[in-house]
MIMI-783811 format. One record per residue (C-alpha): residue number from 1; residue in three letters; x, y, z. Coordinates in nm, 4 decimals. Last residue first. Layout:
! residues N
> i/aa/xx/yy/zz
> NUM/ALA/X/Y/Z $
...
This chain:
! residues 355
> i/aa/xx/yy/zz
> 355/LEU/28.2277/14.2567/0.4955 $
> 354/ILE/28.3899/14.3541/0.8391 $
> 353/LEU/28.7303/14.5390/0.8268 $
> 352/HIS/28.9148/14.4542/1.1549 $
> 351/GLY/29.0941/14.7475/1.3146 $
> 350/ASP/29.0068/14.6540/1.6711 $
> 349/SER/28.7008/14.8948/1.6805 $
> 348/ALA/28.5494/14.7271/1.3807 $
> 347/GLU/28.5725/14.8947/1.0395 $
> 346/VAL/28.2390/14.8647/0.8212 $
> 345/LEU/28.1748/14.7364/0.4682 $
> 344/SER/27.8521/14.6625/0.2860 $
> 343/VAL/27.7943/14.4823/-0.0558 $
> 342/VAL/28.0399/14.2209/-0.0962 $
> 341/SER/28.0136/13.9071/-0.3455 $
> 340/THR/28.2535/13.6276/-0.2464 $
> 339/THR/28.6287/13.5987/-0.2612 $
> 338/GLN/28.8873/13.3459/-0.1533 $
> 337/THR/29.2632/13.3753/-0.2350 $
> 336/GLN/29.2934/13.7353/-0.1690 $
> 335/PRO/29.5434/14.0086/-0.2599 $
> 334/ILE/29.4405/14.3700/-0.1647 $
> 333/PRO/29.4318/14.5497/-0.4970 $
> 332/GLN/29.6045/14.8820/-0.5261 $
> 331/PHE/29.4071/15.2168/-0.5736 $
> 330/THR/29.5172/15.5506/-0.7150 $
> 329/ALA/29.3792/15.9061/-0.6692 $
> 328/GLY/29.1362/15.7977/-0.4027 $
> 327/ASP/29.2365/16.0024/-0.0947 $
> 326/ASP/29.6224/15.8941/-0.1461 $
> 325/HIS/29.6255/15.5857/0.0515 $
> 324/SER/29.3821/15.3834/-0.1700 $
> 323/ARG/29.2597/15.0278/-0.1295 $
> 322/ILE/29.1199/14.7724/-0.3391 $
> 321/LEU/28.9079/14.4608/-0.2451 $
> 320/GLN/28.7750/14.1818/-0.4628 $
> 319/GLY/28.4335/14.0317/-0.3632 $
> 318/TYR/28.3327/13.9533/-0.7208 $
> 317/GLU/28.0648/14.2289/-0.6971 $
> 316/ASN/28.3155/14.4785/-0.6103 $
> 315/SER/28.4783/14.6229/-0.3026 $
> 314/LEU/28.6283/14.9819/-0.2283 $
> 313/VAL/28.8422/15.0758/0.0534 $
> 312/VAL/28.9685/15.4328/0.1420 $
> 311/SER/29.2686/15.5203/0.3427 $
> 310/GLY/29.2366/15.7928/0.6372 $
> 309/ASP/29.3704/15.5962/0.9107 $
> 308/SER/29.0231/15.5480/1.0354 $
> 307/LEU/28.8869/15.3866/0.7394 $
> 306/ARG/28.6875/15.5523/0.4444 $
> 305/LEU/28.4445/15.2981/0.3146 $
> 304/GLY/28.3195/15.1732/-0.0276 $
> 303/ALA/28.0657/14.9337/-0.1509 $
> 302/THR/27.9329/14.7668/-0.4689 $
> 301/VAL/28.1959/14.8459/-0.7399 $
> 300/THR/28.0734/14.6722/-1.0541 $
> 299/ILE/28.3375/14.5080/-1.2517 $
> 298/ALA/28.5198/14.6851/-1.5527 $
> 297/PRO/28.8451/14.7057/-1.3854 $
> 296/LEU/28.9505/15.0380/-1.2285 $
> 295/GLU/29.0770/15.3674/-1.3737 $
> 294/ILE/28.9500/15.6560/-1.1503 $
> 293/LYS/28.7925/15.9198/-1.3576 $
> 292/ASP/28.8291/16.2735/-1.2608 $
> 291/TRP/28.5286/16.4916/-1.1791 $
> 290/HIS/28.4447/16.8618/-1.1694 $
> 289/ILE/28.1583/17.0468/-0.9872 $
> 288/GLY/28.0926/16.7602/-0.7616 $
> 287/ALA/28.1855/16.9043/-0.4298 $
> 286/ASP/28.5004/17.0494/-0.5540 $
> 285/ILE/28.7469/16.7670/-0.4984 $
> 284/SER/28.5612/16.5168/-0.7438 $
> 283/LYS/28.6454/16.1646/-0.7991 $
> 282/PHE/28.4996/15.9215/-1.0471 $
> 281/ALA/28.4333/15.5535/-1.0206 $
> 280/SER/28.2839/15.3180/-1.2944 $
> 279/GLY/28.3598/14.9563/-1.2363 $
> 278/ARG/28.0942/14.8147/-1.4502 $
> 277/LEU/27.8168/14.9834/-1.2341 $
> 276/GLY/27.8924/15.1697/-0.9279 $
> 275/PHE/28.1161/15.4509/-0.7680 $
> 274/ALA/28.1155/15.7935/-0.6750 $
> 273/ILE/28.4342/15.9336/-0.4842 $
> 272/LEU/28.3747/16.2638/-0.3315 $
> 271/GLN/28.5838/16.5432/-0.1809 $
> 270/GLY/28.4426/16.8459/0.0106 $
> 269/PRO/28.5551/16.7052/0.3460 $
> 268/LYS/28.8038/16.4122/0.2944 $
> 267/PRO/28.7991/16.0776/0.1482 $
> 266/PHE/28.4175/16.0777/0.1077 $
> 265/VAL/28.2621/15.7718/-0.0262 $
> 264/ILE/27.9693/15.7628/-0.2619 $
> 263/GLY/27.7227/15.4808/-0.3383 $
> 262/PHE/27.5474/15.2532/-0.5852 $
> 261/TYR/27.6123/15.4901/-0.8778 $
> 260/THR/27.4357/15.3700/-1.2042 $
> 259/GLY/27.6333/15.4678/-1.5406 $
> 258/ARG/27.5329/15.7557/-1.7297 $
> 257/SER/27.8727/15.9241/-1.6271 $
> 256/PRO/28.0587/16.2321/-1.5310 $
> 255/SER/27.7472/16.3712/-1.3362 $
> 254/ASN/27.6766/16.7429/-1.2754 $
> 253/VAL/27.4917/16.7556/-0.9559 $
> 252/VAL/27.1094/16.8174/-0.9636 $
> 251/LYS/26.9765/17.0120/-0.6813 $
> 250/PHE/26.8053/16.8452/-0.3718 $
> 249/GLN/26.5738/17.1067/-0.1795 $
> 248/LYS/26.4775/17.1104/0.1920 $
> 247/GLY/26.7297/16.8563/0.2678 $
> 246/ARG/26.9417/17.0212/0.5201 $
> 245/ASP/27.0031/17.3315/0.3230 $
> 244/THR/27.3050/17.2263/0.1080 $
> 243/SER/27.1351/16.9469/-0.0655 $
> 242/ARG/27.3000/16.7737/-0.3337 $
> 241/TYR/27.1836/16.5334/-0.6119 $
> 240/LEU/27.3497/16.2501/-0.8441 $
> 239/VAL/27.1949/16.0661/-1.1172 $
> 238/GLY/27.4318/15.8397/-1.3243 $
> 237/GLN/27.1448/15.6194/-1.4724 $
> 236/GLU/27.0398/15.4874/-1.1384 $
> 235/GLY/27.1338/15.6595/-0.8073 $
> 234/SER/27.3080/15.8928/-0.5907 $
> 233/ILE/27.2019/16.1227/-0.3096 $
> 232/TYR/27.4163/16.3662/-0.1350 $
> 231/ILE/27.3571/16.5730/0.1795 $
> 230/ASP/27.5980/16.8915/0.2330 $
> 229/ASN/27.6761/17.0506/0.5640 $
> 228/GLY/28.0020/16.8404/0.6241 $
> 227/ASP/27.9492/16.5228/0.4204 $
> 226/GLN/27.6200/16.3556/0.4393 $
> 225/ASN/27.4675/16.0361/0.3136 $
> 224/ILE/27.2159/15.9104/0.0777 $
> 223/PHE/27.2330/15.6119/-0.1524 $
> 222/TYR/27.0392/15.3855/-0.4001 $
> 221/LEU/26.7854/15.6121/-0.5421 $
> 220/HIS/26.6113/15.4245/-0.8312 $
> 219/LEU/26.5056/15.6519/-1.1267 $
> 218/GLY/26.1384/15.7966/-1.1270 $
> 217/LYS/26.1914/15.9497/-1.4857 $
> 216/SER/26.0812/16.2993/-1.3295 $
> 215/ASN/26.3646/16.2937/-1.1018 $
> 214/ASP/26.4296/16.6476/-1.0067 $
> 213/ILE/26.4170/16.6043/-0.6290 $
> 212/ARG/26.2056/16.8109/-0.3783 $
> 211/GLY/25.8795/16.6827/-0.5148 $
> 210/ILE/25.9688/16.3338/-0.4128 $
> 209/ILE/25.9948/16.4649/-0.0453 $
> 208/SER/25.7172/16.2669/0.0964 $
> 207/GLN/25.6612/16.3193/0.4554 $
> 206/TRP/25.7016/16.0804/0.7555 $
> 205/THR/25.5738/16.0747/1.1024 $
> 204/GLN/25.7094/15.8891/1.4266 $
> 203/GLY/26.0491/15.8689/1.2357 $
> 202/GLY/26.2613/16.0471/1.4681 $
> 201/ASP/26.0395/16.3654/1.4490 $
> 200/ASP/26.1551/16.5743/1.1613 $
> 199/THR/26.1093/16.2878/0.9002 $
> 198/ALA/26.1802/16.2604/0.5179 $
> 197/PHE/26.0715/16.0442/0.2421 $
> 196/ALA/26.2088/15.9495/-0.1075 $
> 195/LEU/26.0940/15.7047/-0.3646 $
> 194/GLY/26.2374/15.7635/-0.7008 $
> 193/TYR/26.1434/15.4246/-0.8638 $
> 192/ALA/26.3076/15.2374/-0.5901 $
> 191/GLY/26.4425/15.3837/-0.2760 $
> 190/THR/26.5297/15.6701/-0.0525 $
> 189/VAL/26.5011/15.7392/0.3289 $
> 188/PHE/26.5720/16.0582/0.5050 $
> 187/GLY/26.6285/16.1727/0.8761 $
> 186/ASN/26.5732/16.4649/1.1078 $
> 185/LYS/26.4994/16.3847/1.4658 $
> 184/ALA/26.7659/16.1956/1.6265 $
> 183/ASP/27.0306/16.3818/1.4171 $
> 182/LEU/27.1223/16.4171/1.0436 $
> 181/PHE/26.9809/16.0686/0.9711 $
> 180/TYR/27.0438/15.8696/0.6708 $
> 179/ILE/26.8923/15.5938/0.4745 $
> 178/GLY/26.9290/15.4419/0.1488 $
> 177/PHE/26.7753/15.1292/-0.0357 $
> 176/PHE/26.4037/15.1334/0.0132 $
> 175/PRO/26.2172/14.8677/-0.1629 $
> 174/LYS/25.8878/14.8922/-0.3526 $
> 173/ASP/25.6313/14.6068/-0.3263 $
> 172/PRO/25.3612/14.7698/-0.0881 $
> 171/GLY/25.0650/14.7588/-0.3374 $
> 170/ASP/25.0824/14.7990/-0.7240 $
> 169/HIS/24.7743/15.0227/-0.7338 $
> 168/GLU/24.9010/15.2700/-0.4591 $
> 167/PHE/25.2310/15.3185/-0.6250 $
> 166/ARG/25.0727/15.3392/-0.9565 $
> 165/ASP/24.8575/15.6239/-0.8399 $
> 164/ALA/25.1660/15.8056/-0.7091 $
> 163/ASN/25.3274/15.7407/-1.0533 $
> 162/ALA/25.0422/15.8889/-1.2302 $
> 161/LEU/25.0300/16.1888/-1.0173 $
> 160/ARG/25.4201/16.2368/-1.0679 $
> 159/GLN/25.3652/16.2000/-1.4537 $
> 158/PRO/25.0777/16.4639/-1.4564 $
> 157/SER/25.3086/16.7047/-1.2685 $
> 156/GLY/25.2467/16.7629/-0.8937 $
> 155/GLY/25.0107/17.0351/-0.7519 $
> 154/GLU/25.1720/17.0144/-0.4160 $
> 153/ALA/24.8723/16.8957/-0.2341 $
> 152/ARG/24.8024/16.6400/-0.5041 $
> 151/ALA/25.1551/16.4913/-0.5140 $
> 150/ALA/25.1764/16.5272/-0.1407 $
> 149/ASN/24.8354/16.3194/-0.0785 $
> 148/ILE/24.9410/16.0516/-0.3385 $
> 147/GLU/25.3062/16.0314/-0.1775 $
> 146/LEU/25.1798/15.9772/0.1751 $
> 145/ALA/24.9165/15.7265/0.0691 $
> 144/ALA/25.1922/15.5348/-0.1070 $
> 143/ALA/25.4316/15.5478/0.1897 $
> 142/GLN/25.1589/15.4100/0.4163 $
> 141/LYS/25.0915/15.1063/0.1897 $
> 140/GLY/25.4899/15.0618/0.1593 $
> 139/ASP/25.5623/15.0499/0.5344 $
> 138/LEU/25.6646/15.3022/0.7971 $
> 137/GLN/25.7656/15.3213/1.1534 $
> 136/LYS/25.7871/14.9682/1.2589 $
> 135/VAL/25.9384/14.8710/1.5825 $
> 134/TRP/26.2707/14.6946/1.6625 $
> 133/HIS/26.4156/14.5285/1.9649 $
> 132/GLU/26.7811/14.4373/2.0281 $
> 131/GLY/26.9413/14.6653/1.7746 $
> 130/GLY/27.1191/14.8928/2.0057 $
> 129/ASP/26.8257/14.9817/2.2311 $
> 128/THR/26.6264/15.2587/2.0835 $
> 127/SER/26.5487/15.0628/1.7566 $
> 126/SER/26.3569/15.1673/1.4498 $
> 125/LEU/26.2186/15.0115/1.1320 $
> 124/VAL/26.1254/15.1665/0.8008 $
> 123/ILE/25.9734/14.9281/0.5417 $
> 122/GLY/25.8739/15.0222/0.2025 $
> 121/SER/25.7844/14.6429/0.0820 $
> 120/HIS/26.1560/14.5732/0.0925 $
> 119/GLY/26.4089/14.7255/0.3201 $
> 118/VAL/26.4894/14.9977/0.5844 $
> 117/ALA/26.6733/14.9753/0.9311 $
> 116/TRP/26.6973/15.2536/1.1798 $
> 115/GLY/26.9171/15.3106/1.4824 $
> 114/LEU/26.9409/15.4625/1.8364 $
> 113/LYS/27.1517/15.2812/2.0917 $
> 112/ALA/27.5050/15.3186/2.0464 $
> 111/ASP/27.4882/15.6201/1.8166 $
> 110/LEU/27.3162/15.7382/1.5167 $
> 109/PHE/27.2779/15.4057/1.3741 $
> 108/PHE/27.2021/15.3404/1.0098 $
> 107/LEU/27.1167/15.0044/0.8331 $
> 106/ARG/27.0361/14.9030/0.4964 $
> 105/THR/26.8570/14.6369/0.2755 $
> 104/LEU/26.6223/14.4479/0.5102 $
> 103/THR/26.4434/14.1554/0.3339 $
> 102/VAL/26.0909/14.1132/0.4718 $
> 101/SER/26.0171/13.9230/0.7630 $
> 100/VAL/25.8592/14.2085/0.9797 $
> 99/PRO/25.8236/14.2841/1.3574 $
> 98/VAL/26.1891/14.2318/1.4482 $
> 97/SER/26.2318/14.1110/1.8275 $
> 96/GLN/26.5466/13.9577/2.0213 $
> 95/ALA/26.8104/14.0493/1.7413 $
> 94/GLN/26.9856/13.7211/1.6532 $
> 93/ARG/27.3300/13.6323/1.7683 $
> 92/TRP/27.6613/13.6638/1.6245 $
> 91/THR/28.0350/13.5394/1.7370 $
> 90/GLN/28.3814/13.6716/1.6341 $
> 89/GLY/28.2393/13.9822/1.4875 $
> 88/GLU/28.3933/14.2588/1.7007 $
> 87/ASN/28.3081/14.0974/2.0275 $
> 86/ASP/27.9323/14.2344/2.0875 $
> 85/SER/27.7972/14.0924/1.7737 $
> 84/ILE/27.4363/14.1472/1.6642 $
> 83/LEU/27.2369/13.9847/1.3835 $
> 82/ILE/26.9192/14.1259/1.2096 $
> 81/VAL/26.7118/13.8608/1.0069 $
> 80/GLY/26.4034/14.0360/0.8438 $
> 79/ARG/26.3514/13.7550/0.6149 $
> 78/GLU/26.6840/13.8500/0.4218 $
> 77/GLY/26.9556/14.0799/0.5558 $
> 76/CYS/27.0585/14.2718/0.8526 $
> 75/ALA/27.3911/14.3368/1.0512 $
> 74/VAL/27.4525/14.4987/1.3760 $
> 73/LEU/27.8184/14.5560/1.5275 $
> 72/ARG/27.8648/14.6936/1.8690 $
> 71/THR/28.1142/14.9122/2.0072 $
> 70/GLY/27.9069/15.2158/1.9540 $
> 69/ALA/27.6431/15.0869/1.7008 $
> 68/ARG/27.8508/14.9974/1.4242 $
> 67/VAL/27.7173/14.9009/1.0817 $
> 66/ILE/27.6572/14.5911/0.8484 $
> 65/SER/27.4156/14.5763/0.5334 $
> 64/THR/27.2976/14.2909/0.3045 $
> 63/MET/27.3148/13.9687/0.4773 $
> 62/LEU/27.1914/13.6316/0.3134 $
> 61/SER/27.1243/13.4074/0.6013 $
> 60/THR/27.3715/13.1601/0.7257 $
> 59/GLN/27.3759/13.2939/1.0883 $
> 58/SER/27.0019/13.3027/1.1020 $
> 57/HIS/26.9885/12.9207/1.0333 $
> 56/LEU/26.9316/12.8342/1.4047 $
> 55/THR/26.6240/13.0255/1.3788 $
> 54/ASN/26.4384/13.3344/1.5474 $
> 53/ILE/26.1578/13.4142/1.3183 $
> 52/SER/26.1108/13.7630/1.1882 $
> 51/PRO/25.7666/13.8757/1.2814 $
> 50/ARG/25.4872/13.8384/1.0349 $
> 49/ASN/25.3007/14.1395/0.9451 $
> 48/LEU/25.4868/14.2875/0.6427 $
> 47/ALA/25.5771/13.9302/0.5434 $
> 46/ASP/25.2123/13.8270/0.5207 $
> 45/LEU/25.1399/14.1346/0.2982 $
> 44/LEU/25.4586/14.0641/0.0673 $
> 43/SER/25.3856/13.6864/0.0448 $
> 42/SER/25.2739/13.6890/-0.3334 $
> 41/ALA/25.5556/13.9103/-0.4521 $
> 40/GLN/25.8159/13.6594/-0.3443 $
> 39/ASP/26.0971/13.8251/-0.1513 $
> 38/VAL/26.4214/13.9067/-0.3196 $
> 37/ALA/26.7597/13.8171/-0.1674 $
> 36/VAL/27.0748/14.0366/-0.1726 $
> 35/PRO/27.4111/13.8742/-0.1434 $
> 34/LEU/27.6122/13.9271/0.1837 $
> 33/GLN/27.7465/13.6677/0.3962 $
> 32/VAL/27.9880/13.8098/0.6760 $
> 31/GLU/28.3603/13.8346/0.6238 $
> 30/ALA/28.6431/13.9162/0.8530 $
> 29/VAL/28.9252/14.1341/0.7241 $
> 28/SER/29.2335/14.2413/0.8785 $
> 27/LEU/29.4268/14.5841/0.8952 $
> 26/GLN/29.7169/14.6937/1.0528 $
> 25/PRO/29.9559/14.5171/0.8369 $
> 24/LEU/29.7150/14.2777/0.6759 $
> 23/LEU/29.5356/13.9459/0.7724 $
> 22/LEU/29.2355/13.8499/0.5706 $
> 21/ILE/28.9882/13.6645/0.7626 $
> 20/ALA/28.7294/13.4456/0.5882 $
> 19/ALA/28.3658/13.3443/0.6010 $
> 18/ILE/28.2666/13.1582/0.2710 $
> 17/TRP/27.9049/13.1185/0.1624 $
> 16/ILE/27.7396/12.8207/0.0037 $
> 15/GLN/27.3930/12.7937/-0.1494 $
> 14/SER/27.2342/12.5038/-0.2557 $
> 13/GLY/27.0561/12.4111/0.0767 $
> 12/PHE/27.2797/12.5873/0.3462 $
> 11/THR/27.6409/12.5560/0.3355 $
> 10/LEU/27.9058/12.7228/0.5484 $
> 9/LEU/28.2899/12.7285/0.4987 $
> 8/LYS/28.4635/12.8403/0.8140 $
> 7/ALA/28.7508/13.0625/0.9311 $
> 6/ILE/28.9628/13.0437/0.5791 $
> 5/SER/29.3054/13.1802/0.6550 $
> 4/ILE/29.4405/13.4527/0.4253 $
> 3/LYS/29.7902/13.5832/0.4446 $
> 2/LEU/29.9486/13.9126/0.3200 $
> 1/MET/30.3143/13.9698/0.4061 $
């Protein structure tokens, strides 16, 4: 039997969010607000230098990413809001200090203490205490300067040099979407218009790696993650990249579609499920050499997760969930009576799936 119980209905201004718990055999779902907000360009510079405000409305903010930090859950979203739960999502409180108030798009924690966040205006933040306090490591102005210097030093193409000049001219308006760290020192961020940077000192300094990726069109890079010794990037218009040398070079992976990929989930080592626009989803069992199409409804798939029991869950922009027990060969819907847009998933230690 499947049963949905509505925990609470929250309203704020003209927007409504639903927080629900979906009770399943060995799996339940608790939901956190998710749609992505866009900052006004006129307030970019102020938002870069204005700390996120601690407010009673933080728990009704639009949230964009949720991850585990040890036994803790950490979520981020609009206006630099970062929420923390130490009881498997039953209650949430705001982080003690966040130095910016731009929308944050993605979180990554290496362990219970060390984590990073990326977002609009080329922001990279870091925390060493489980998300309580954050410091700024990179912003869009610094990123543009780094890319201009790298493009000139590397003898970049005229197109790359023109793009670098445009980054500087436009100001810090380009968001980062993806972040992944191999260890406490070596990490990567990816974003709009092909932005890609790496660090080898935990984020104290960053280097442009745009020249390591064959992306002359400057397509958006939405996702970066690791499978074994390989690092994968996915993005706009079906671009897929793979590095087998810890990010020194990314090579194009044969893509089965021109549709945008918002992410990749790894059912088993060497196996990939790339998912994205209009329900496109493809599976490879040989690191992206060959692909099989997964038949899904033509609704954009926005998030994916491999659960501790080995099953795979995907969600779409309507908030519908589907689950596979055969490494992504087939998916079955998880019945729901209430849905809302979902862009991030994480499994809590007690078996709940937090959306």
